[in-house]
C-alpha positions, 0 to 999 in steps of 0.5 A, a space after each residue: 083926915 090925911 093919909 098918914 093919919 089913916 095909916 096910924 089909925 089902922 096901926 093902932 087897931 092892929 096892935 090891939 091883940 084881939 085874938 078870938 077874944 078881947 074885942 072890947 078894946 077894939 070897940 072902945 078905940 073905934 068908939 073914941 075915934 067916932 066921938 072925936 068926929 061928933 058921932 055917937 055910938 053904942 057898945 053892946 056888951 057880950 061877956 068878959 072883955 067882948 063887945 060889939 059896937 053900932 053907930 049910924 048916921 041918917 040921911 035927909 029923907 027915909 029910905 034904905 038901910 045900908 050896914 058897913 060890917 066886919 068883925 074885930 077878932 083875929 086868929 092866933 099867930 101860930 109861931 110868932 118866931 116864924 114871922 119876919 116882923 112881930 105880928 102885932 107891931 104893924 110894921 110898914 115896909 115897901 108899901 105893905 103893913 105887916 101884922 095879924 088882922 091886917 087883911 082879915 079883916 081889921 084893914 077892911 073894918 078900919 076902911 069902913 069906919 073911916 068911909 063912914 066918918 068921911 060921909 058924915 063930915 061931907 054933909 052929902 045928901 042921901 036917903 035912909 040910914 048908914 050903919 056901922 057894925 063891928 062885931 065880935 067872934 066871927 073866927 070862932 062861933 059867930 057869936 057877935 053877929 048871932 047876938 045882934 040878930 037875936 036882939 033885933 039890931 039888924 031887923 030893918 037892914 036892906 043891905 050889907 057890905 062885909 069888908 072881908 078881903 077880896 081886893 078888886 078881884 071879886 064881889 061875893 054875894 053867896 056862900 055856903 052854910 056850915 054845920 060843925 058837930 061831934 060824935 062822942 062814942 062811949 064804949 068800955 075799956 078792957 085789956 087788948 088781949 081780951 077785946 071781947 071783954 070791952 066795947 071798942 069806942 073807936 070801932 063804933 066811931 068808924 062804923 059811924 063814919 062809914 054809915 054817914 058817908 054812905 047816907 050822905 050819898 043822898 045829897 050827891 047830884 043836888 047841885 046849886 050852880 054857884 055853890 056845888 054840893 052839900 058836903 060832909 067832911 070828918 076832920 078830927 078823931 081822938 080816941 084811946 089812951 094807950 096801945 094795950 087797952 080797948 078804947 073807952 071813949 072816942 070823939 070825931 068831929 066833922 064839918 058839913 058845908 051846905 047849899 040851900 037846895 039840901 039845907 041845914 035841916 036836911 043835913 042834920 037829918 042825915 047826921 041823926 039817922 046815921 047815929 040811930 043806925 049805929 046805936 041800934 047795932 052797937 053795944 056802947 052808945 053814940 051821941 051827938 053834939 052840935 058845935 055851930 050851925 050857920 045857914 047858907 047865904 044866896 043873894 042876887 048877883 045883879 043887886 042894887 048894891 052890886 051895881 053901886 060897887 060897879 059905879 063906885 069903882 068904874 069897874 065891872 068886878 065879877 060876881 062869885 060865890 064862896 065855899 067858906 062862911 061869914 057872919 052873913 050866915 047869921 044875917 040870913 035868919 033876918 025875916 026880910 031879904 037883903 042884898 049882900 056884897 062881901 068885898 074889901 081890901 086885902 088878898 084873901 090868900 094872905 088871911 091867917 097866914 104867917 107874915 100877913 100883910 095889906 097893901 097900903 094903897 089897897 087899904 086907902 083906896 077902899 076908904 074911897 070906894 066904900 064911901 062912894 058905894 054908900 052914896 050911890 046905894 043910898 041915893 
C-alpha cells in the first residue's frame, strides 16, 4: 500500500460524520478495508446506527494479547462557518489534513488498522495475538468500551495501545478517573414577594455546593505522585423560570476527577453524605443521579509495552500521567492487570478545536511505529 492510498483511506474515514453517534458507518468501512486484505472481522451491534468492530491475527505460537484500540466517534464541530475548510471535507493543505476527528482520533485509529494490515501481510513471525478494537461512544458515555468489557471480549488482554493524540511528546500510562453526577433540588414555587410561602430550590442547591466543598476537604492532602488529588468541580447550574418567582426546581452538575488513593467509592460516599446532611435541614428534597462513573487507571511506567515503543521509535519518549480520562477507565474493570500506552499521532491541543488537523507525516510515521511496536512486544 503506497502513501497516497494511506492518505485516501484516512480521508474517507474523516468524511464520515460520526458525531457522538453513527459509528457503524465507520465500522463498516474498516470491515470492508480488512476484508480486501483477507482479514475477517466482527461487527458488535450496540443500538441504532452504533457498533463496535473487532478483528485479530494470531502468531505462530501462544503468547500475550496486544490490543490496538481507539474510538470512532468525534465531537461536534461547533460553528462550521468558523472553520477555514469544511470540517468533513478532509482537505489537505501544506502537509496537513483538516477535519473533525483528524487528531481525535481517526488519525490514530486509522494508523492502527493500517499497521494491523501490514503485519498480517508481512507474514512476520510473532507470538500471541494482535487484536484490533474500534469502539463507539468514547466522547460521551464510553458506552462502547463498557459493552466490550461487560460482554467478555477483552478478558484475555495483556496490553493496550490507545492511539489518542500524543505525537512523540509523551506516552501516557496512567490517568484519573471521572465521576459525573447531578443533584436535583426540588422546592416549591411562590411569588418572590412572599418567599416564605415557597421553598427555594436554588438556596438548597447552594447549601449542597457549600456542604460538598467542605466535606471534600477530606480528600485534600491525599496525593498520588503523578495524578495529584481527587477533586470535585461544580460545572453547571440551572434553576428558576422567571425573576419574580421562587424557583421550584434546580439542577446542578459536577465532575469529580479521581485518584486510586481516594477512589470512586470514597468519592461517592462524600457526595451521598453531603446529600444526607442537606436533606436533613431542608424543607424540600435533593436527590442524586450518577451520569458516568469511570475508574482511575495506573499502569507501570517501565512496562514491556513502553520498552517496545522505545525500541520502535529509537527514542526514550517520556512517560507521563494525564488528568483526563479515556476508554482505559473501562478496561481498568478487567480482572487481570495490563500494560497501557496512550500514544498516537496528532497534537493533543488540536483535539476538539476549530480547524482540527493532523500532520500527514505524523500520521504516516505512526503506521510504521505501531507496526514495529507490536512486533517488538509480541516477540
